C-alpha positions as CSV (number, residue, x, y, z in Angstrom):
1,M,-190.4,164.9,-56.3
2,S,-190.6,161.2,-57.2
3,R,-194.2,160.1,-57.2
4,I,-193.2,156.6,-56.3
5,G,-190.5,157.6,-53.9
6,K,-192.6,159.9,-51.7
7,Q,-195.3,157.2,-51.1
8,P,-194.7,155.4,-47.7
9,V,-194.4,151.7,-47.6
10,T,-196.9,150.3,-45.2
11,I,-195.7,147.5,-43.0
12,P,-198.3,144.8,-42.4
13,S,-198.6,143.1,-39.0
14,G,-196.1,140.3,-38.4
15,V,-193.4,142.0,-40.4
16,T,-190.4,143.8,-38.9
17,V,-188.2,146.3,-40.8
18,T,-184.9,147.3,-39.4
19,V,-182.3,149.7,-40.8
20,G,-178.7,148.8,-40.0
21,S,-175.8,151.2,-39.4
22,D,-174.3,150.3,-42.8
23,N,-177.5,151.2,-44.6
24,V,-178.7,147.6,-45.0
25,I,-182.4,147.1,-44.6
26,T,-183.6,143.8,-43.1
27,V,-187.2,142.7,-43.5
28,K,-188.4,139.7,-41.5
29,G,-191.8,138.1,-42.0
30,A,-193.8,134.8,-42.0
31,K,-192.0,133.5,-45.2
32,G,-188.4,134.4,-44.2
33,E,-185.9,137.2,-44.1
34,L,-184.6,139.5,-46.9
35,K,-181.8,142.1,-46.9
36,Q,-181.2,145.0,-49.3
37,A,-178.2,147.4,-49.3
38,I,-179.3,151.0,-49.7
39,D,-177.1,153.8,-51.2
40,R,-175.6,156.0,-48.5
41,D,-177.2,159.2,-49.9
42,I,-180.7,157.9,-49.5
43,T,-182.2,158.0,-45.9
44,V,-184.7,155.5,-44.7
45,E,-186.8,155.9,-41.6
46,V,-189.3,153.4,-40.0
47,K,-192.2,155.3,-38.3
48,D,-195.6,154.1,-37.2
49,N,-195.8,150.9,-39.3
50,T,-194.6,152.8,-42.4
51,V,-191.2,153.1,-44.1
52,L,-190.3,156.6,-45.4
53,I,-187.6,157.1,-48.0
54,S,-186.1,160.6,-48.7
55,R,-183.3,162.0,-50.8
56,P,-180.8,164.9,-50.1
57,T,-181.0,166.8,-53.4
58,D,-182.9,167.0,-56.7
59,Q,-179.9,165.6,-58.7
60,I,-180.9,163.1,-61.5
61,R,-179.0,160.4,-59.6
62,H,-180.8,161.0,-56.4
63,R,-184.2,161.2,-58.1
64,A,-183.6,157.9,-59.8
65,M,-182.6,156.1,-56.6
66,H,-185.4,157.6,-54.6
67,G,-188.1,155.7,-56.5
68,L,-185.9,152.6,-57.0
69,Y,-185.2,152.0,-53.4
70,R,-188.9,152.6,-52.4
71,A,-189.9,150.0,-55.0
72,L,-187.2,147.5,-53.8
73,I,-188.3,147.9,-50.1
74,A,-192.0,147.4,-51.2
75,N,-190.9,144.2,-53.0
76,L,-189.1,142.9,-49.9
77,V,-192.2,143.5,-47.7
78,K,-194.5,141.8,-50.2
79,G,-192.0,138.9,-50.6
80,V,-191.9,138.1,-46.9
81,T,-195.7,138.2,-46.5
82,E,-197.2,136.8,-49.7
83,G,-194.2,135.6,-51.8
84,Y,-193.8,135.6,-55.6
85,K,-194.7,133.0,-58.2
86,K,-193.9,132.5,-61.9
87,E,-195.1,129.9,-64.2
88,L,-193.3,128.8,-67.5
89,E,-194.9,126.8,-70.2
90,L,-193.0,124.4,-72.6
91,V,-194.5,124.7,-76.0
92,G,-193.3,122.1,-78.5
93,V,-193.6,118.4,-79.5
94,G,-191.5,116.2,-77.1
95,F,-190.7,119.1,-74.7
96,K,-190.6,117.7,-71.1
97,A,-189.7,119.0,-67.7
98,A,-189.1,116.9,-64.5
99,N,-187.6,117.9,-61.2
100,T,-185.9,116.1,-58.3
101,G,-185.6,118.6,-55.5
102,N,-184.1,121.7,-57.0
103,L,-182.6,119.9,-60.0
104,L,-184.6,120.6,-63.1
105,D,-184.3,118.1,-66.0
106,L,-185.5,119.8,-69.3
107,S,-185.9,118.2,-72.7
108,L,-186.1,121.0,-75.2
109,G,-185.5,119.5,-78.5
110,Y,-181.6,119.5,-78.3
111,S,-179.5,116.3,-78.7
112,H,-179.2,116.2,-74.9
113,N,-181.2,117.0,-71.8
114,I,-180.5,120.2,-70.0
115,I,-179.9,119.8,-66.2
116,F,-180.6,123.2,-64.5
117,E,-179.9,123.7,-60.8
118,V,-182.4,126.1,-59.2
119,P,-181.1,128.1,-56.3
120,K,-182.1,126.7,-52.9
121,E,-184.0,129.9,-52.0
122,L,-186.6,129.0,-54.6
123,K,-189.1,126.1,-54.8
124,V,-189.6,124.5,-58.1
125,A,-192.5,122.2,-59.2
126,T,-193.2,120.6,-62.6
127,A,-196.6,119.4,-63.9
128,T,-197.4,117.4,-67.0
129,E,-201.1,116.9,-68.0
130,K,-202.2,114.9,-71.0
131,G,-203.2,117.2,-73.8
132,K,-201.6,120.3,-72.2
133,N,-198.1,121.8,-72.3
134,P,-195.7,121.0,-69.4
135,L,-195.5,123.7,-66.7
136,I,-192.7,124.8,-64.5
137,T,-193.7,126.7,-61.4
138,L,-191.2,128.8,-59.5
139,E,-191.9,130.2,-56.0
140,G,-189.9,132.3,-53.7
141,T,-189.7,135.4,-51.6
142,D,-186.9,137.3,-53.5
143,K,-188.5,138.9,-56.6
144,Q,-185.2,139.7,-58.2
145,L,-183.8,136.2,-57.9
146,L,-187.1,134.7,-59.1
147,G,-187.2,136.9,-62.2
148,Q,-183.6,136.2,-63.0
149,V,-184.0,132.4,-62.8
150,A,-187.2,132.4,-64.8
151,A,-185.4,134.6,-67.5
152,K,-182.5,132.1,-67.6
153,L,-184.9,129.2,-68.1
154,R,-186.7,131.0,-70.8
155,S,-183.4,131.8,-72.6
156,L,-182.6,128.1,-72.9
157,R,-185.1,128.0,-75.8
158,K,-186.8,131.3,-76.5
159,P,-190.2,131.1,-78.2
160,E,-189.9,131.4,-82.0
161,P,-192.4,133.7,-83.8
162,Y,-193.8,131.3,-86.3
163,K,-195.1,128.3,-84.4
164,G,-194.5,129.6,-80.9
165,K,-192.3,126.7,-79.9
166,G,-190.0,127.3,-76.8
167,V,-190.2,128.2,-73.2
168,K,-192.5,131.0,-72.4
169,Y,-194.3,132.6,-69.4
170,T,-197.9,131.4,-69.1
171,E,-199.2,135.0,-69.2
172,E,-196.9,136.0,-72.1
173,V,-198.5,137.0,-75.4
174,L,-196.3,136.3,-78.4
175,R,-196.3,138.2,-81.6
176,R,-196.7,135.7,-84.3
177,K,-195.6,136.0,-87.9
178,A,-197.1,134.6,-91.1
179,G,-195.2,131.9,-92.8
180,K,-194.0,131.9,-96.4
181,A,-196.6,133.0,-99.0
182,A,-197.6,130.3,-101.4
183,G,-195.7,130.2,-104.7
184,K,-197.2,131.6,-107.8
């Protein structure tokens, strides 16, 4: 039995979870509404402020989906109650970030600025303090979308291992390499 899959997802007050006939779960809360399609083999029941996920057999495919969909439903519930937040840091001389609405203007050391349009479901904010690296803060209810956009921003200029220049997550720890050894 999947250890994650057999744990029920508790529904906090103010959140409603409904299972549609086409196996689409809708979670509504204070921060919005999220939907997730569930595989037809997995059954989802809402009982007494908990969501229970069960699978028909012990096939590898069913075991994998059992834990997956339990985690996805838990992410939906957390997203509509608390929301998710990711911060990216721009490390490098002359690296800048500015936003107007959901348009992000990035100066990352290329010959031109990069204009990145953040999806309307997410909120973006930029902060530049003197003596500190510029920060980009992404907030939203959808964990998958938030992670995908943050990864795309990071891929515009990945941190390099020698000086650490590039776009990195604030909590990310980089493996650094030593430079060239001095000549003999």
